N, C-alpha and C positions, 0 to 999 in steps of 0.2 A: 050964441056961443059956438054952435056948429059952423056958422059962417066964418067966424074969426079963426077957428081951428083950420078950416079949409084954406083960407087965405094964407095962413102960416105955412101949411104944407106946400102950397104952390110956390110961395116965395122962397122957401128953403130949397125946393127942387131947382128953381132958376139959379139960385146962388151956387148950388152944388154943381150944376151943369156948366156954369160959367167958369168954375174953378178947376174943371177937368183939364189936365194937360193934354196937348195934342200928341198924337202918336209919334214917338221918336223913331227916326230911321234906323232900321236894323243894321247892326255893326257887321261889316265885312272886313276880314282880316287879310293881311298879306299871306298868311298860311293857306288861305283858300285858293289864292292864285298859284302858290307853289304846288299845292296838291293837284290842281288841274294840269299844270305844266308837266308834273311828274307822270300823271296818268297818260298824257299824250306821248311822253317818251316811252312808257311801257307799251303803248299800242304800236309805236313805230318799230319797236323790237319785235313784237308779236306779228305784225304784218310784214316784216322784213322789207322796210323801205330802204332804198339806196341812199348813200350820204347826200347827194345833191337834192333828191326829192324830199328827204327828211328836213332839209333846211327850209324848203318851201312850206312844209307842214308847220314849222315853228314860227315863221316870220309873219304871216298874215294874222293869225290869232293874237300874236304879241302886239302888233300894230293896232288892231281894233280895240284891245284893252286900253292901251295908252291913249288912243284918241278919245274914247269915251270919258276916261278919267280927267283928261286935260281940259274938257269943257267946264269942269267945276274947280279948276285950280289955275289961277291966272299966272302962277310962276312958271308954268310949263307951256310950251308953244305947240300948236297943232302941226302935224306933219303934212296936212293938206296944202298943196301948192309947193311943197318942198321935195317930196318923193315923186319920182317919175310917174306921171299919169294920175296921181291921187288928188282928188278935189276935197274940200272941207266936208266933213260929215254933217248930216242934218241935226238941228238943235231939238231939244225936247221942250214941250209946253205943259205937260201934266205935272203938277207939283207933287203928285204921289210917287213920282219916279225916284228910286234910290239909284243914284249914278253908279255906286260901287257894285250893286247887284247887276245892273245893266251891263257893266263892263265885263264881268265874269261870264254872264250869259252870252254876250256877243262873242266872246272868246270860245265858249263851248260850241256855239253854232258854227263858227268859222272852222274850228278844229274838226268838227263832225263832217263837214263837207270835203275834208282833205284826207281822211283816213278810211279804212275798210271796215274795221271792227267797231261799228257804231254802237253795238250793244254794250261794249265795255265803257264807252263814254256816257251812255244813258244811265248806267248803274251809278256812275260817279255823280251825275246830276241829281238823281233821286236821293242819294245820301247827303249831298250838299244842301238840298232844300230842307231835309229833316233837321240839319244842324241850324239852319237859319230860323226855322220855326221855334227851336229851343231858345233862340236869342230874341224872340218876339215878333217874327215875321207875320204880317197879316196878308190875307189873300189879295186885298186891294193893292198893297205895296208890291207884291209879287207880280201881279198881272200888269200893272203900269210899267214896272221896271223891265220885264221881259219883252213887253211890246216895243219899248225904246231900243232894247238890245237887238231885237229882230230888225228894226228899221236900220240901225247902223250896220248890222251884219250884211244886210242886202246891199248896202252901199259898198262895203268892202268886197263882197262877193262879185259884184259887177266889175269892180276894178281888177280883181284877181283873174277873172275869166278872160281878160284881155292880155294876159302876160305870155301868150303863145304856148303854154304848157299843153293844152289839149291838142294843138297842131303837131307838137313834137311826138305825140304818142303814135302817130301813123307814119312817121318819117323812116327812111331806110336804115337798116342796120349798118354798123361800121364795117366797111369792106376790108378784107384781109389783103396784105401785100406780100410779095416775095422779096422785097428789099431787105438786106441783112440788118439794117438798123431799125426796122419797123416792128411795132408791137405785134405779138402773137398771143393767143389764149394760153393760160398757164394752168398747171396741175393744181389740185387733182380733178377739178370739175371741168376745166377748159371752157369756161363760160364765155359767151359773146361779150364784147365790150359794152359797158353800161352807159347810158345817157350820152351818146355821141353828139347830140344836138342841143346840149344844155346851154351852149353859148347863144342860142336863139331865144332863151327866156329873157323877158324884159328885165333890165337891171332896175334897182331901187334908187341908187344914187349915181352910180357911174354913168358916164355918157354912153358907153358901149362896153360890150364884153372884152374888146381888145384895146381898151383905153390904156392899160398898163401891160404892155407886152415885155416879158423878161428877155434877157440875152438868150440866144438859142443854145441848146445843149452842145457839148463838144462834138466835133465831127467824128463820125463813126470810124474807128480804126482798131484793128487787132494787132497793130505793130507795137512791140514792146517799147515803152518809153513815151508813147503818145498819150495825151491827156485823157482820152476816153479809156484806153487800156488801163491806165493807172487807177481810174475811178472803179473800173470793174474789179481790179485786184484788191482795192481797198475794201470793197463790200465783201469780197470773198474771204479776206483775212480777218476782218472785223467779226464776222459770224463764226469763223473757225476758232477764234481766240477770245470770244466774248466771255466776260466774267459774270458772276451772278447778278451784280447790280445792273449791268447793261441788259441782261436778259429780262430782269424784272421791269426795267423801264420800257423795253420793247413790248412786253405783255400788257403793261398798265395802259399804254396808249394805243393798243391794237385797234380797237373800235371798228372791227371788220364784220359787218352783218352777213357776210357771205361765206364764213368759214365752213368748210365741208370736212366731215370725218369719214374716213374709208376703213372699213373692217371687212376684209375678204372682198366679196362682191357687193357688199352693202355700203351705200353712201348716205349719210344723213347730216343735216345742218345743225350747227350750234348757233343759237340766236344771241347776238351781241348788240350793244349800244352803238350808235353811229358817232363819228367825231363831233358833229354838231350837238348830239344828245349829251355827250360828255361835257361840252361847254355850257349847255343848259344846266347841267348838274352843278357846275362851278358857279354859275350865276346865282342859283338858289342858295348855295353855301355862303357866298359873299353877302347876299341880301340878308340872310338870317344872322350872320355874324355881325353885320352892321346895324341890325335891328331896323331895317328899312320898312317903312309903312307900305300900304298898297300902292300908292302913287309912285313912290321911289322905286319899288320893286318892278313895277310895270315899265318904268323908264329903263331900268337895267336890262330887262328882257328885250324891250323894243330895240335899243341901240345894239345889243349883242347879236340879235337875230338878223338885223339888217346887215351888219358887218359880215356875218356868216353867209348870208344869201348872196351878196355881191361877190364875196371871196370865192365861193364855189363857182359862180358863173365865170369869173375871170380865170380861175384855175383850169376849169374844164375847157375853156376856149384854147388855152395853150396846150393842154394834153392832146387834143385831137389835131392841133396844127403840127406839133413836133412828132406825135405818134411814135414815141421812142420805146424801144425794146426794154423789157424788164431785166434786171440782173439775173434772175433765176434762169431765164431762157438762154441768154448768151453764155453764162457760166457752164450750164449743163451741156451746151452744144460744143463749146470750144475749149473749156478748161478742165472741168471735173463733172462727169455725168452723175456722180453720186452726191454732189453737194445739194443741200436744201437750206432755204432761208429759215431763220428763227420763227418768223411769222409767215402765214400763208399769203401769197401774193394776191392782192385784190384785182378784180377783172376790168382793168382799164389801163391806158398807156401811162408811162412812168413820169413824164416831165410836164409840169413841175409837181413837187410833192404837195398833195392836198392838205395833209396835216400841217405842213409848214405855212401854207397860205392862210388857211382858215383859222388856225390857232393864233397866228400873229394878229390877224384882224380882230378876232374876238378878244384877245388879251388887251389890245389897245382900247377897245370899246369899254371893257370893264375898268381899265385904268382911268379912263375919262370919267367914269361914274364914281368910282371909289378911291381913286388916287393910287400912286405907286407905293411900294413898301407895304403892301397889304398882305399880312401873313394869313395863311389859311391851310386847313387840312382837307385835302381832296379825297373824300370817301365815296366818290361817284361809282367806282368800280366794285365796291364791296359786295353789292347784291349779285355780282357776276363772278364772285369767288376770288377777288384780288384784294390785297391789303391797301390801306390808305397811303398817300404820300403827302409830305408837307412842302410848302413853297412860301417864300418870302415876298413874292409878287406874282401878278398874273403873267408878266413878261418872262419871269423865270420858268413858269410852267409851260409857256408856249415854246420857249427854246428847248426844253426837255422833250416836248411833244415832237418837235421837228427832228431832233437828233435820234429819237426812238426809231425812225424809219431806216436810218443807217444801221443801227444795232439790230433791227429786225431783218435786214438783208433784202429790203424791197425797194430801196431808193439809193441813187448815187448822191454824192455830196453836193454836186452843183444843183441838182433838183431841189435840195433842201435850202441851200443858200439863196438861190433865185426865188424860191417859194416864199422865204421870209421877206425878201425885198417886195415881192408882189403883194403880200398881205399887208405890209407897211404902207404901200401906196394906196390900197383900198381904204385903210383906216384913216389916212391923212385926208383923203378926198371926202369921206363922210364927215370928218371933223371940220373941214373947210366949208362944206355946203349946207350942212343940216344943223339947225339950232333947236335943241330940245328945251333948254331954259336959258335965261339971261347969261351970256358969257359961257354957256355950257359948263357952269361951275360944278366943282366936285362936291359930292354929298358930304355934309358935315354931321358927324355922329354926336 
């Protein structure tokens, strides 16, 4: 009888063990990616990254997330062999790997190598792992996934290390000139021009930094009636007569991480989001409004950050070729010494308008992902004390961002118009050369 009972117990155990379900992969949500990208934006503000450098901080982590996820989704194409210098990432062999976790972890590691305040990112990782454990994460799944994430991160790191960024850290500062049309440092901090060698950064899609050179600025002339003089006077009058809406638009799109406040003999900085950071916020808003899953959200971030990165390289190439004087400098010197722009003039040459170039490129990228006539409420600047603004399309937002520079008194009209042209060319080149998915089709809700 005991033998029969023992056989029964063994048989029951075998049946029970065979009926056990295998461990389900822990669910990773698009919100996890949005949270990490927002944390990176917070860190770029905290660490006071310049607009061009911030674009580099965004693009490599976005690409690594997309690349990992694309290995598990045949409807998306790898960017290996499409982006300049990028080879296909290594495949994974361990079945314990959770591709979604690996993609976020690779993003985390890649972001960490690009910022200063690593402790802020480490805190985010610890909190995220706790959330995953609440969703059923096992240690075996975690270890296998982060091992693959590390492997792909190292691949992207090696690629990033060849983009000439390190070499530009030791290059000479931008020399000042005594020519009347050339850029000079502006008040109140009179900072040296930032990133004068950014055109030496390897492009992602463009053949070169100067692939799309805009028309040159108008010839310098203080003769009344000349095109350049008319531009100066337009900026002067627009600022003097700006209405409340124009001032609000200027402030909303300021995105100047270098704003300095002067009180008596004391000067202190007000930390603000960069232009690229603002468009990262819009990307998150669009992805959430469209209810994009993790893969589709990573596609939106990757395409937008690539557009931003190449747009900054192209724009900065022109800025230091034209080396054009800012409105504030010439107006104070030749027209009205008491005139001040609505916005604080950022520390680099005027032509072309960075906001115009990068906003046009980013808006095109998001339109490619989500389509035109995409209504959204842009609340990106709320945490910096500014109200939300509504737009019926990404292109409408980009046009307002471009015009905000005239309202702010920091750009001439031609810099805006040619900047829009330049951003459009960057976007079209990306559209022509890079395939993210079949026919680069628009996301369907």
